[in-house]
N, C-alpha and C positions, 0 to 999 in steps of 0.2 A: 752248485758250488764251483764247478769247473769254469763256467762263464765268468764268475766273479773273480776267480784267481787269475785267469787270463787277462781280464780287464785291468786288474791291478798291475800286471806286468806291462801291458801296453801303455798304461798311464805313466809308469816309470820310464819307459822308453820314449815318451813324448808323443805317442799316437793318441791324442785326445779323442778324436772322432771314433776310432776303432774301440777304444776303451769304453766310451759312452754307449756305443751300439751293443757291445757285449753285456755291459751292466744292465742296460735296458731289457735285453733279451732274458737275462737272468731274473729280473724282477717280474717280467710277464709270466714266468712259470708259476708265480704265486697269486695270480688273479683270483683264483677260487680257493685260496688257502684259508685255514681257520685263523682265529684271532691270535692264538699262541704262535703259529707259524709266522704270521705277519710281524709280531713283535720281535721275533728273532732277526728279521730283515731290516730293522730300523737303520743300522749302519750302512747297509747296502743302498738304501733309499737316499740317505744323506750323500753318499759317495756319488750316486747317479746324478743328483742335482748339481754337485760340484763339477762333475765331468761335462754335464750339459752346458754349464756356463763357460767352461774352458774351451769346449769344442766350437770351432768357428763355423761348422756346418749346421749346428742346431739353432734354429730360429724359433720354431714353434714349441712351446713348452706345454701345449694342451694335453698330450698323452701322460705327462708326468703328474 
């Protein structure tokens, strides 16, 4: 949850790359999560995709 909140702040401050990196790190914490835990993260997944598109340094979407 901490990564997600900091990513939101970075996004508001205009640091798209930093926000994406933190949101992606947040989502990687759920790689082995249960189905219910994954459903709770749907908004974070959407936000991560938006940040990936906004960030000029993200070229490869393979990990997403």
